[in-house]
C-alpha positions in Angstrom: 50.4 117.7 -72.1 50.0 120.3 -74.7 51.6 119.4 -78.0 49.8 120.4 -81.3 46.1 121.0 -81.8 45.4 117.4 -82.4 47.3 116.2 -79.3 48.4 113.0 -81.0 51.1 112.0 -78.4 50.2 111.2 -74.8 51.7 109.5 -71.7 50.7 105.9 -71.7 49.6 104.2 -68.5 48.1 100.8 -67.7 48.3 97.3 -69.1 46.2 97.8 -72.3 48.3 100.9 -73.2 51.4 99.0 -72.6 50.3 96.0 -74.7 49.6 98.4 -77.7 53.1 100.0 -77.3 54.7 96.5 -77.2 53.1 95.5 -80.4 54.2 98.8 -82.1 57.8 98.5 -81.0 58.1 94.9 -81.8 56.9 95.6 -85.4 59.1 98.7 -85.8 62.3 97.0 -84.7 62.0 93.8 -86.8 64.9 94.9 -89.0 66.9 96.8 -86.5 70.6 96.2 -87.0 71.3 95.7 -83.3 68.5 93.3 -82.6 69.2 91.5 -85.8 72.8 90.9 -84.7 71.5 89.5 -81.5 68.6 87.5 -83.1 69.8 86.7 -86.7 66.8 84.4 -87.5 64.0 86.7 -88.6 61.3 84.3 -87.7 62.6 83.8 -84.2 63.3 87.5 -84.0 59.7 88.4 -84.7 58.5 86.0 -82.0 61.1 87.1 -79.4 60.7 90.9 -79.8 57.3 90.8 -78.1 58.6 89.6 -74.7 61.6 91.8 -75.1 59.7 94.9 -75.5 57.1 93.8 -72.9 60.1 93.9 -70.4 61.4 97.3 -71.8 58.0 98.9 -71.6 57.5 97.6 -68.0 60.8 99.2 -67.0 59.9 102.6 -68.6 56.5 102.6 -67.1 58.0 101.9 -63.7 61.0 104.2 -63.8 60.4 106.8 -66.6 57.7 107.5 -69.2 56.0 105.9 -72.2 54.9 108.4 -74.8 52.8 107.2 -77.7 49.9 108.0 -80.0 46.5 106.9 -78.9 46.1 104.4 -81.8 49.6 103.0 -81.5 51.0 104.5 -84.6 54.1 105.6 -82.8 55.7 104.8 -79.4 58.7 105.7 -77.4 60.3 104.7 -74.1 62.1 107.2 -71.9 64.3 107.1 -68.8 65.0 110.0 -66.5 68.4 111.5 -66.0 71.0 109.6 -63.9 71.3 105.9 -63.0 67.9 104.1 -62.7 67.8 101.0 -60.6 64.8 98.8 -60.4 63.6 96.8 -57.4 64.9 93.3 -56.8 61.8 91.5 -57.8 61.3 93.5 -61.0 65.0 93.1 -61.9 64.9 89.4 -61.4 61.8 89.0 -63.5 63.3 91.0 -66.3 66.5 89.2 -66.2 64.7 85.8 -66.5 62.8 87.2 -69.4 66.0 88.4 -71.2 67.4 84.8 -70.9 64.3 83.6 -72.6 64.6 86.1 -75.3 68.2 86.0 -76.1 69.4 82.6 -74.9 73.0 82.0 -75.9 73.2 85.5 -77.3 72.6 87.2 -73.9 76.3 87.8 -73.2 76.4 89.7 -76.5 73.4 91.7 -75.5 74.8 92.5 -72.1 78.1 93.7 -73.8 76.2 95.8 -76.2 74.2 97.4 -73.4 77.4 98.1 -71.4 79.0 99.7 -74.4 75.9 102.0 -74.8 76.2 103.2 -71.3 80.0 103.6 -71.5 79.3 106.1 -74.3 76.9 108.2 -72.2 78.1 111.5 -70.6 79.1 111.3 -67.0 77.1 112.4 -65.1 74.1 111.6 -67.3 71.9 114.7 -66.9 69.6 114.3 -69.9 66.3 112.4 -70.5 67.2 109.1 -72.2 65.3 108.1 -75.3 65.7 104.4 -75.0 63.5 103.3 -78.0 61.3 105.0 -80.5 59.4 103.2 -83.1 56.7 103.7 -85.8 54.3 101.0 -86.8 55.4 99.9 -90.4 52.1 100.9 -92.0 52.3 104.3 -90.5 56.0 105.2 -91.4 56.6 108.3 -93.4 53.7 110.2 -92.0 55.6 112.4 -89.5 54.9 110.3 -86.4 58.5 109.9 -85.5 59.1 113.7 -85.3 55.8 114.1 -83.3 56.7 111.6 -80.6 60.3 112.7 -80.2 59.2 116.4 -80.0 56.9 115.3 -77.3 59.7 114.1 -75.2 61.9 117.0 -76.1 59.2 119.3 -74.6 59.1 117.2 -71.4 62.9 117.6 -71.2 62.7 121.3 -71.8 60.2 121.6 -69.0 62.6 119.8 -66.7 65.6 121.9 -67.8 67.3 118.8 -69.4 68.6 117.8 -72.7 67.8 114.5 -74.5 70.2 111.6 -75.1 69.8 108.7 -77.5 71.7 106.2 -79.7 70.8 104.7 -83.0 72.2 101.7 -85.0 70.4 103.0 -88.2 72.6 105.5 -90.1 69.6 107.0 -91.9 68.2 108.0 -88.5 71.2 110.3 -87.9 69.9 112.9 -90.4 66.4 112.7 -88.9 67.7 113.3 -85.4 70.0 116.1 -86.6 67.0 117.9 -88.0 65.5 117.7 -84.5 68.5 119.4 -83.0 70.6 116.4 -82.0 74.4 116.3 -82.4 76.6 113.3 -82.6 78.8 112.9 -79.6 80.4 109.6 -80.5 80.4 106.9 -83.2 81.4 103.4 -82.1 81.1 99.7 -82.8 80.1 96.8 -80.6 83.1 94.5 -80.1 83.3 91.1 -82.0 81.8 92.4 -85.3 78.8 94.0 -83.7 76.7 96.9 -85.1 77.8 100.5 -85.3 76.1 103.0 -83.2 75.8 106.7 -83.1 75.3 108.3 -79.7 73.6 111.6 -80.0 72.6 114.5 -77.7 70.2 117.4 -77.9 71.3 120.0 -75.4 68.8 121.9 -73.2 67.6 125.1 -74.9 
């Protein structure tokens, strides 16, 4: 996959690559407003984000793509256009994992996930950027733009746009510079976090 001359972003495959991506995303999302709302105890959140992202990475490896830098500075999880449904065994395993991660907060997590999908265009014809994170010690070095542009290029080759949402307001300006436009602003019920759903059209 041709990106820039250094080719810093690549498709990740295999258990070792997945483990590296899990660690990067777990560290990057430690202070994420949405996950902090679901897991307010920071010590517990730090421990629980590893199994959470292990499930998320597994889903993306099975159904979409995982793009990351070779040394784990940046990682992103992508889903293809449309509704993606996992097999029964994989779904059951992930559901049990989510119970272990969120416990009594699982209904809140399910409500938040439903709200996300309710704000997606119908039909959903874009690549979906589920998560993108930069390892804390590598933030501010341009990795975010590189990993997102890698996914944008894949979407362009497929004739698709890119869809995402963020609960971090400062990310809105970053995504805007990459060509994304806000299609909705909304809040999770019961005093949940605010989200911005954004789309970069195909061009």
